[in-house]
C-alpha positions in Angstrom: -8.9 -6.8 4.2 -5.5 -7.8 3.7 -2.2 -5.1 3.1 -3.4 -2.1 1.8 -0.9 0.3 0.4 -1.2 4.5 1.5 0.0 7.1 -0.7 -0.9 10.2 0.2 0.0 12.7 -2.9 0.2 16.4 -3.8 -1.5 15.1 -7.5 -5.0 14.7 -8.1 -6.5 10.8 -8.3 -6.4 11.1 -11.9 -3.3 12.3 -12.1 -1.7 9.6 -9.9 -3.7 6.8 -12.1 -2.3 8.1 -15.2 1.0 7.1 -14.1 0.3 3.9 -12.4 2.2 0.8 -14.1 0.4 -1.7 -15.7 -1.4 -4.2 -13.0 -1.8 -1.3 -10.1 -5.2 0.8 -9.6 -5.7 3.6 -7.1 -8.8 4.6 -5.2 -10.1 7.5 -2.8 -9.1 6.2 0.7 -11.8 5.7 3.0 -12.7 8.4 5.5 -10.4 7.1 8.2 -7.6 7.2 5.8 -8.2 11.1 5.2 -6.6 11.8 8.3 -2.8 10.9 6.9 -3.7 14.3 4.7 -2.4 16.7 7.6 1.1 14.7 7.5 1.9 16.3 4.1 1.7 19.9 3.8 0.2 20.7 0.4 -1.5 17.1 -0.6 -4.7 16.8 -2.4 -5.1 12.9 -2.5 -4.9 10.3 -0.2 -5.3 7.1 -1.8 -4.7 3.3 -1.9 -2.7 1.8 -4.6 -3.6 -1.8 -5.6 -2.7 -4.7 -7.6 -6.2 -6.6 -8.0 -8.3 -5.4 -5.1 -5.4 -5.1 -2.3 -1.6 -4.9 -1.8 -1.0 -8.5 -0.8 1.1 -9.4 -3.9 3.6 -7.0 -2.8 4.5 -9.0 0.2 3.5 -12.8 -0.9 3.0 -14.6 -4.1 -0.1 -15.7 -5.3 -0.8 -19.2 -5.6 -2.1 -21.0 -2.3 0.6 -19.6 0.0 -0.9 -15.8 0.2 -4.3 -17.2 2.2 -2.1 -19.7 4.3 0.6 -16.3 5.2 -3.0 -14.6 5.7 -4.0 -17.3 8.2 -1.5 -16.8 10.2 -1.3 -13.0 10.3 -5.3 -13.0 11.2 -4.4 -15.5 13.6 -1.9 -13.8 15.4 -4.2 -10.5 15.7 -6.3 -13.0 17.5 -9.3 -13.1 15.5 -12.1 -15.8 15.8 -12.4 -18.4 12.9 -15.6 -16.9 11.7 -13.6 -13.5 11.2 -10.4 -15.2 9.7 -12.7 -16.9 7.3 -14.6 -13.8 6.1 -11.4 -11.9 5.2 -10.2 -14.9 3.6 -13.4 -15.0 1.6 -13.0 -10.9 1.2 -9.5 -11.6 -0.4 -10.4 -14.5 -2.7 -12.7 -11.9 -4.3 -10.4 -9.3 -5.1 -7.6 -12.0 -5.9 -4.5 -10.1 -6.8 -3.0 -10.3 -10.4 -0.5 -13.2 -10.9 3.0 -12.1 -10.6 6.0 -12.5 -7.9 6.3 -9.8 -5.3 9.6 -8.4 -6.3 8.3 -7.6 -9.8 5.5 -5.7 -8.3 7.8 -4.1 -5.9 10.2 -2.9 -8.8 7.3 -1.6 -10.9 6.3 0.4 -7.2 9.5 1.3 -7.0 10.0 2.8 -10.5 6.1 4.6 -10.1 7.1 5.9 -6.5 10.5 7.5 -7.5 8.9 9.1 -10.7 6.0 10.2 -8.7 8.4 12.0 -6.4 10.6 13.5 -9.2 7.4 15.0 -10.6 5.1 16.1 -7.9 7.5 16.0 -5.2 7.5 14.8 -1.3 4.8 12.0 -1.2 4.1 9.2 1.6 3.5 5.9 1.8 2.3 3.6 4.4 2.1 0.1 3.9 -0.5 -1.5 6.3 -2.4 -5.0 7.3 -5.1 -5.1 8.4 -8.4 -7.8 8.3 -11.2 -4.8 8.0 -11.6 -3.6 5.0 -12.9 0.0 6.3 -10.1 0.5 8.3 -8.1 3.6 8.1 -4.1 3.0 8.3 -2.2 2.7 11.0 -1.7 5.3 13.9 1.8 6.5 13.1 2.7 9.1 15.6 6.6 9.4 14.5 8.0 11.5 12.1 8.0 10.2 8.4 11.3 8.4 7.6 12.4 10.6 4.7 14.1 9.2 1.7 15.1 10.4 -1.9 13.9 8.5 -5.2 17.0 7.6 -6.2 17.2 5.5 -2.6 14.1 3.9 -3.3 15.0 2.7 -7.4 18.3 1.4 -5.7 16.2 -0.1 -2.7 12.9 -1.6 -4.7 12.5 -4.2 -2.0 13.2 -2.5 1.2 12.6 1.1 0.9 8.6 -0.2 1.6 8.4 -1.3 5.4 5.1 -2.0 7.1 3.9 0.2 9.7 5.8 2.9 9.0 5.1 6.5 7.2 7.9 6.8 4.7 7.9 10.5 2.4 9.7 10.2 -0.7 11.4 13.4 -1.8 12.8 14.3 -5.3 
């Protein structure tokens, strides 16, 4: 599909949506993603956070470079030309909103810090997968722990691809 941002939260989907900054949306994660719930005691919701239809805007600027970036990532995964074209078509249909990745990451960091302050521990995971219904990466390591204050000061670097990050108050 593209980049996807998973959130495991003690809040309901409605509560998460009410806190999101402009341009972000949230939907219940597909069934394979629900396995993340076990990683956070008391978790009520596993969802995907999006900017448009994916989370690509957090990593790459829109305007042509996004497809070039995705094409390279898909090729590195060894996908066939047909699968790459299909994945790029899905990305085009869910085109992210305009904006620079740094601005989106600052908005996300503000949301994540406020969410942790209000709701308590929350897990985030940024993943990359060409399949729209794939689950999150199988991360066996314990989640890295960060405070809400640290996230605010590290807006560009706190979210690492393929790593579970637990935010605390």
